[in-house]
C-alpha positions in Angstrom: 28.9 -152.1 -118.2 26.5 -149.1 -118.7 27.5 -149.2 -122.4 26.5 -152.9 -122.6 23.0 -152.1 -121.4 22.7 -149.2 -123.7 23.3 -151.4 -126.8 20.4 -153.3 -128.4 22.3 -156.6 -128.2 23.3 -156.0 -124.6 19.7 -155.4 -123.5 18.5 -158.5 -125.3 21.3 -160.7 -123.8 20.5 -159.3 -120.3 16.8 -160.0 -120.9 17.6 -163.6 -122.0 19.8 -164.3 -119.0 17.1 -163.1 -116.6 14.6 -165.3 -118.5 16.9 -168.4 -118.1 17.1 -167.7 -114.4 13.3 -167.4 -114.0 12.6 -170.5 -116.1 15.0 -172.5 -113.9 13.2 -171.1 -110.8 9.9 -172.3 -112.2 11.2 -175.8 -112.5 12.4 -175.8 -108.9 9.1 -174.2 -107.7 7.0 -176.8 -109.6 9.1 -179.7 -108.3 8.5 -178.7 -104.7 4.8 -177.9 -105.2 4.0 -181.0 -107.2 4.9 -183.1 -104.1 1.8 -181.7 -102.4 -0.4 -183.9 -104.7 0.9 -187.2 -103.2 2.8 -186.5 -99.9 1.9 -183.8 -97.3 5.0 -184.7 -95.3 7.4 -184.4 -98.2 5.9 -181.1 -99.3 6.2 -179.8 -95.7 9.8 -180.9 -95.4 10.8 -179.4 -98.7 9.0 -176.2 -98.0 10.5 -175.9 -94.6 14.0 -176.5 -96.0 13.5 -173.8 -98.7 12.0 -171.4 -96.2 14.7 -171.7 -93.6 17.9 -172.5 -95.5 20.2 -169.4 -95.3 21.5 -169.9 -98.8 18.0 -169.8 -100.3 16.7 -167.0 -98.0 19.7 -164.7 -98.0 21.4 -165.6 -101.2 18.8 -166.8 -103.8 15.6 -165.1 -102.7 16.9 -161.5 -103.1 18.3 -162.5 -106.5 15.0 -164.0 -107.5 13.1 -160.8 -106.6 15.7 -158.7 -108.4 15.5 -161.0 -111.4 11.7 -160.7 -111.6 11.9 -156.9 -111.4 14.7 -156.7 -113.9 13.1 -159.0 -116.4 9.8 -157.0 -116.5 11.5 -153.6 -116.5 13.8 -154.7 -119.3 10.9 -156.1 -121.2 9.1 -152.7 -121.1 12.3 -150.9 -122.0 12.8 -153.1 -125.0 9.2 -152.7 -126.0 9.5 -148.9 -125.9 12.7 -149.0 -127.9 11.0 -151.2 -130.5 8.1 -148.8 -130.8 10.3 -145.9 -131.2 12.5 -147.7 -133.8 9.5 -148.5 -136.1 7.8 -145.1 -135.4 4.4 -146.6 -134.7 2.6 -147.9 -131.7 2.9 -151.6 -131.0 -0.8 -152.3 -131.4 -0.7 -150.6 -134.8 2.1 -152.8 -136.1 0.8 -154.9 -138.9 3.0 -157.9 -138.2 0.4 -160.6 -138.3 1.8 -161.9 -141.6 5.2 -162.9 -140.2 4.6 -163.1 -136.4 2.3 -164.8 -133.9 -0.3 -163.1 -131.7 1.8 -164.1 -128.7 5.0 -162.5 -130.0 3.0 -159.3 -130.7 1.5 -159.2 -127.3 4.3 -160.2 -124.9 3.8 -157.0 -123.0 0.1 -157.8 -122.4 0.8 -161.3 -121.2 3.7 -160.0 -119.2 1.5 -157.4 -117.4 -1.0 -160.1 -116.4 1.8 -162.4 -115.2 3.2 -159.6 -113.2 -0.2 -159.0 -111.6 -0.4 -162.7 -110.8 3.1 -162.6 -109.2 1.9 -159.8 -107.0 -1.2 -161.9 -106.0 1.2 -164.8 -105.3 3.3 -162.6 -103.1 0.3 -161.5 -101.2 -1.0 -165.1 -100.8 2.3 -166.7 -99.8 5.4 -164.6 -99.6 4.2 -161.7 -97.5 2.5 -164.0 -94.9 5.7 -166.1 -94.8 7.9 -163.1 -94.1 5.4 -161.9 -91.5 5.4 -165.2 -89.7 9.2 -165.7 -89.7 10.7 -162.3 -89.3 8.0 -160.1 -87.7 6.3 -162.7 -85.4 9.6 -164.5 -85.0 8.2 -168.0 -85.6 10.9 -169.9 -87.6 9.6 -173.3 -86.5 7.0 -173.7 -89.3 4.7 -175.5 -86.9 0.9 -175.5 -87.0 -1.4 -177.6 -84.8 1.4 -180.1 -84.0 2.7 -180.3 -87.6 4.4 -178.2 -90.2 2.1 -175.5 -91.5 3.0 -175.3 -95.2 0.6 -177.9 -96.6 -2.2 -176.4 -94.6 -1.5 -172.9 -95.9 -1.3 -174.1 -99.5 -4.7 -175.9 -99.6 -6.3 -173.1 -97.6 -5.6 -170.7 -100.5 -7.3 -172.8 -103.1 -10.7 -173.0 -101.3 -11.8 -169.9 -103.1 -12.9 -170.7 -106.6 -12.2 -167.1 -107.8 -8.6 -167.4 -106.8 -8.3 -170.8 -108.5 -9.7 -169.3 -111.8 -7.3 -166.4 -111.5 -4.4 -168.8 -111.1 -5.5 -170.9 -114.1 -5.9 -167.8 -116.3 -2.5 -166.5 -115.2 -0.8 -169.9 -115.9 -2.4 -170.2 -119.4 -1.0 -166.7 -120.2 2.3 -167.8 -118.7 2.4 -170.7 -121.0 1.8 -168.4 -124.0 4.5 -166.1 -122.8 7.0 -168.9 -122.3 6.2 -170.4 -125.7 7.6 -167.4 -127.4 10.1 -166.3 -124.7 11.9 -169.6 -124.5 13.0 -169.6 -128.1 13.6 -165.8 -128.1 16.0 -166.2 -125.1 18.1 -168.7 -126.9 18.1 -166.7 -130.1 19.4 -163.7 -128.2 22.2 -165.8 -126.9 23.2 -166.7 -130.5 21.6 -170.1 -131.1 22.3 -171.3 -134.6 19.5 -171.6 -137.2 20.0 -175.3 -137.4 19.1 -175.8 -133.8 16.2 -173.3 -133.8 13.6 -176.0 -134.6 14.8 -178.2 -131.8 14.7 -175.4 -129.3 11.2 -174.5 -130.5 10.0 -178.1 -129.7 11.7 -178.0 -126.3 10.2 -174.6 -125.6 6.7 -175.7 -126.5 7.0 -178.7 -124.2 8.3 -176.5 -121.4 5.6 -173.9 -122.0 2.9 -176.7 -121.7 4.3 -178.8 -118.9 5.2 -176.1 -116.4 1.9 -174.1 -116.4 -0.1 -177.3 -116.6 1.6 -178.6 -113.5 0.7 -175.5 -111.5 -2.9 -175.6 -112.9 -3.3 -179.2 -111.8 -2.0 -178.3 -108.3 -4.6 -175.5 -107.9 -7.5 -177.5 -109.2 -6.5 -180.7 -107.3 -6.4 -178.9 -103.9 -9.7 -177.0 -104.7 -11.7 -180.1 -105.3 -10.0 -182.4 -102.7 -10.0 -180.2 -99.6 
């Protein structure tokens, strides 16, 4: 297994697999959060289920955190390997003729996204852990009802936080636009299907971030 990660192909495959997992998580996360636009009760019920289900909390949540850490660490490792291989710094690479700005700046967008994830953890995950496991309140109740919707809209009162979320999701879209196709290429997608995957990747890279942006803006102006 150690030999697998030491090889260039092995690292790229591992990076692709972690990317697939995180892209799937984004779909689930958006599906739950988008319900907050039209049904407070449904959003509360789904959030409570995700927040108390043992399979999600004990099985999937640690895997998700490990996947996020692995993806970004592996991204930096691959970047350092690429720089060493070409013998020049990434920013000095004159690749504009045959590559996009996004592909040449995946590390930059990745760093911003990582910073956003930390903000997201501070806003939602850490208070959730504190409430459930430190304060011992697993009920999810707040003023006679489930607390999740209230906590969500409360976070988006601050316009600075909303702007930060919007910027982060725009960069996430750019990151996904390149990363989606790259992940499939690393898994051996044929040249004939590349164009199709690029179209799917562009749609994914627009729909997912746009959905989260709409949620943030909607709750800012409607509460």
